Structures are given as C-alpha cells and as structure tokens.
MARBA-3410 file (N, C-alpha, C, O; in Angstrom, 1 decimal):
78
68.0,130.5,114.2,67.1,129.4,114.9,66.6,129.6,116.3,67.2,129.7,117.3 ~ 65.3,129.7,116.1,64.9,130.2,117.7,64.1,129.2,118.4,63.1,129.5,119.1 ~ 64.5,127.7,118.1,64.0,126.5,118.6,62.6,126.4,117.8,61.6,126.0,118.5 ~ 62.5,126.6,116.7,61.4,126.2,115.9,62.0,125.4,114.9,62.9,125.7,114.1 ~ 61.4,124.3,114.9,62.0,123.0,113.8,61.4,123.7,112.3,60.6,124.6,112.2
62.1,123.1,111.6,61.9,123.5,110.0,61.6,122.5,109.3,61.8,121.3,109.6 ~ 60.8,122.8,107.9,60.6,122.1,107.2,61.0,122.7,105.7,60.1,123.4,105.2 ~ 61.9,122.6,105.1,62.5,123.1,104.1,62.7,122.2,102.8,62.5,121.0,102.7 ~ 63.1,123.1,101.8,63.2,123.0,100.5,64.6,122.0,100.4,65.4,122.2,101.3 ~ 64.8,121.0,99.4,65.8,120.4,99.4,67.0,121.1,98.8,67.9,120.4,98.3
67.1,122.4,98.8,68.3,123.1,98.1,69.4,122.7,98.9,69.3,122.6,100.2 ~ 70.8,122.4,98.2,71.7,122.0,98.7,72.2,122.5,100.1,72.3,121.8,101.1 ~ 72.4,124.0,100.1,72.7,124.5,101.5,71.7,124.4,102.5,72.1,124.3,103.7 ~ 70.6,124.5,102.2,69.4,124.2,103.4,69.5,122.8,103.9,69.6,122.6,105.1 ~ 69.4,121.7,102.8,69.6,120.5,103.0,70.6,120.2,103.8,70.3,119.4,104.7
71.9,120.7,103.6,73.0,120.6,104.6,72.9,120.8,106.2,73.1,120.1,107.1 ~ 72.5,122.1,106.1,72.1,122.5,107.7,71.2,121.8,108.3,71.5,121.4,109.5 ~ 69.9,121.6,107.7,69.1,120.8,108.2,69.2,119.4,108.5,68.5,118.9,109.3 ~ 70.0,118.8,107.9,70.5,117.3,108.4,71.8,117.4,109.3,71.8,116.8,110.3 ~ 72.8,118.2,108.9,73.9,118.5,109.9,73.5,118.6,111.2,74.1,118.0,112.1
72.3,119.5,111.5,72.0,120.0,113.0,70.7,119.3,113.3,70.1,119.8,114.3 ~ 70.2,118.4,112.7,69.0,117.7,112.8,67.7,118.7,113.3,67.1,118.5,114.3 ~ 67.6,119.5,112.7,66.5,120.6,113.1,65.1,120.6,112.3,64.2,121.5,112.4 ~ 64.9,119.6,111.6,63.8,119.5,110.8,63.7,118.5,109.6,64.3,117.4,109.7 ~ 63.1,118.6,108.6,63.0,117.7,107.4,63.3,118.6,106.3,63.2,119.8,106.4
63.6,118.0,105.2,63.8,118.6,103.7,62.6,117.8,102.9,62.3,116.6,102.9 ~ 62.0,118.8,102.0,60.8,118.0,101.2,61.0,118.6,100.0,61.7,119.6,99.8 ~ 60.4,117.8,98.9,60.3,117.9,97.7,58.9,119.1,97.4,57.8,118.7,97.1 ~ 59.3,120.3,97.4,58.2,121.2,97.2,57.2,121.1,96.1,56.1,121.6,96.1 ~ 57.6,120.5,95.3,56.8,120.0,94.0,55.6,119.1,94.4,54.5,119.1,93.8
56.0,118.4,95.5,54.9,117.3,96.0,54.3,117.7,97.3,54.7,117.4,98.4 ~ 52.9,118.5,96.8,52.4,119.0,98.1,51.9,118.0,99.1,51.8,118.3,100.3 ~ 51.6,116.8,98.6,51.2,115.8,99.7,52.4,115.4,100.5,52.3,115.4,101.8 ~ 53.6,115.1,99.9,54.7,115.2,100.8,55.1,116.2,102.0,55.6,115.8,103.0 ~ 54.8,117.6,101.5,54.9,118.5,102.7,54.0,118.2,103.7,54.4,118.3,104.8
52.6,117.9,103.3,51.6,118.0,104.4,52.0,116.5,105.0,52.0,116.5,106.3 ~ 52.2,115.5,104.4,52.5,114.4,105.4,53.7,114.8,106.2,53.6,114.6,107.4 ~ 54.7,115.4,105.8,56.0,115.5,106.7,55.6,116.5,107.9,56.1,116.4,109.1 ~ 54.8,117.4,107.5,54.3,118.5,108.6,53.3,117.7,109.6,53.4,118.0,110.8 ~ 52.5,116.9,109.2,51.7,116.3,110.0,52.6,114.9,110.9,52.3,114.8,112.1
53.3,114.2,110.3,54.2,113.4,111.0,55.1,114.2,112.1,55.3,113.7,113.2 ~ 55.6,115.4,111.8,56.4,116.3,112.7,55.8,116.7,113.8,56.2,116.7,115.0 ~ 54.6,117.2,113.3,53.4,117.7,114.7,53.1,116.7,115.7,52.9,117.0,116.9 ~ 52.9,115.1,115.1,52.4,114.2,115.9,53.3,113.4,116.7,52.9,112.6,117.6 ~ 54.6,113.7,116.4,55.8,112.8,117.1,56.3,114.0,118.2,57.3,114.7,118.0
55.7,114.0,119.2,56.2,114.8,120.5,57.9,114.6,120.6,58.7,115.5,120.5 ~ 58.1,113.5,120.8,59.6,113.3,121.0,60.4,113.9,119.8,61.3,114.7,120.1 ~ 60.2,113.6,118.6,61.0,114.0,117.6,61.0,115.6,117.5,62.0,116.2,117.1 ~ 59.8,116.3,117.9,59.6,117.7,117.9,60.6,118.3,118.7,61.3,119.3,118.4 ~ 60.5,117.6,120.0,61.4,118.1,121.2,62.8,118.2,120.8,63.6,119.2,121.0
63.2,117.0,120.0,64.6,116.8,119.7,64.9,117.9,118.7,65.9,118.6,118.8 ~ 63.9,118.1,117.6,64.3,119.3,116.8,64.4,120.6,117.5,65.3,121.4,117.3 ~ 63.4,120.9,118.3,63.6,122.3,119.0,64.6,122.3,119.8,65.1,123.4,119.8 ~ 65.2,121.3,120.5,66.6,121.4,121.3,67.5,121.6,120.2,68.3,122.5,120.3 ~ 67.6,121.0,119.2,68.9,121.2,118.2,68.8,122.3,117.4,69.8,122.7,116.7
67.5,122.9,117.4,67.6,124.3,116.9,68.4,125.3,117.8,69.1,126.2,117.5 ~ 68.1,124.9,119.0,68.6,126.0,120.1,70.1,125.7,120.1,70.9,126.7,120.2 ~ 70.6,124.6,120.1,72.1,124.4,119.9,72.6,124.9,118.7,73.7,125.5,118.8 ~ 71.9,124.8,117.4,72.4,125.2,116.1,72.5,126.7,116.3,73.4,127.3,115.7 ~ 71.6,127.4,117.1,71.7,128.7,117.1,73.0,129.3,117.8,73.4,130.5,117.6
73.6,128.4,118.6,74.8,128.9,119.3,76.1,129.0,118.2,77.1,129.6,118.4 ~ 75.9,128.3,117.2,76.9,128.2,116.0,76.5,129.3,114.8,77.1,130.1,114.1 ~ 75.4,128.8,114.7,74.8,129.7,113.3,74.3,131.3,113.6,73.1,131.6,113.5 ~ 75.1,132.0,113.9,74.6,133.6,114.2,75.5,134.4,113.9,76.6,134.0,113.8 ~ 75.2,135.6,113.7,76.1,136.8,113.1,77.3,136.9,114.0,78.4,137.0,113.4
77.3,137.1,115.3,78.4,137.0,116.2,79.4,136.2,115.8,80.5,136.7,115.4 ~ 79.3,135.0,115.8,80.2,133.6,115.4,80.7,134.0,113.9,81.9,133.8,113.6 ~ 79.9,134.4,113.0,80.2,134.7,111.7,81.3,135.8,111.6,82.3,135.7,110.9 ~ 80.8,136.9,112.3,81.6,138.0,112.3,83.2,137.6,112.8,84.2,137.9,112.2 ~ 83.0,136.9,114.1,84.4,136.5,114.6,85.2,135.9,113.5,86.4,136.1,113.4
84.5,135.2,112.6,85.5,134.4,111.7,86.0,135.3,110.6,86.9,134.8,110.0 ~ 85.6,136.6,110.4,86.0,137.1,109.1,86.6,138.7,109.7,87.2,139.4,109.0 ~ 86.2,139.1,110.9,86.7,140.3,111.3,88.2,140.9,111.1,88.3,142.1,111.0 ~ 89.1,140.0,111.1,90.5,140.5,110.9,90.6,140.6,109.5,91.4,141.4,109.1 ~ 89.9,140.0,108.6,89.8,140.2,107.2,89.3,141.6,106.9,89.9,142.4,106.2
88.0,142.0,107.5,87.4,143.2,107.4,87.9,144.3,108.1,87.7,145.5,107.6 ~ 88.6,144.1,109.2,89.2,145.3,109.8,90.6,145.5,109.8,91.2,146.4,110.4 ~ 91.2,144.5,109.0,92.5,144.6,108.6,93.5,144.5,109.7,94.7,144.6,109.5
END
C-alpha cells in the first residue's frame, strides 16, 4: 500500500484488510451506482481521504514481503 486509499470488492479477505486497517471502503461491484457514490464520497471528504492515506502508509509497515518472509523464513530455510 503506497498511501493510496482503496475501493475494494467485498470479498472476505479484501474486506478484512480494508476494515482492519481503515484504508478505504468495500462495495458491491454489482451495483455500479454504489461504486460511483462511494468514490465521489471518498474524494469529496478531504479529512477522510487523508485518514485513509495515513492508514495505508501504516498498513504498509505490516503488510509487506519483508515482514511476511520473517514469519516463514525458519520453515523455508530449515
């Protein structure tokens, strides 16, 4: 996550990350008007947009390959 807020589908794993880290919103992609409304709302609320951006940067500290590798390297390298 490079500080760019997301609009994501409501797939369980995506929704979990978006909600846990508060980095954007999840939408029902079958309802295109909802997607449009959520995008417009996100762009028009500068305070919320800045919060999402800041949260994306914080989430990137945890959600990256270096951190994930540390979790599994002992198993991989034996």
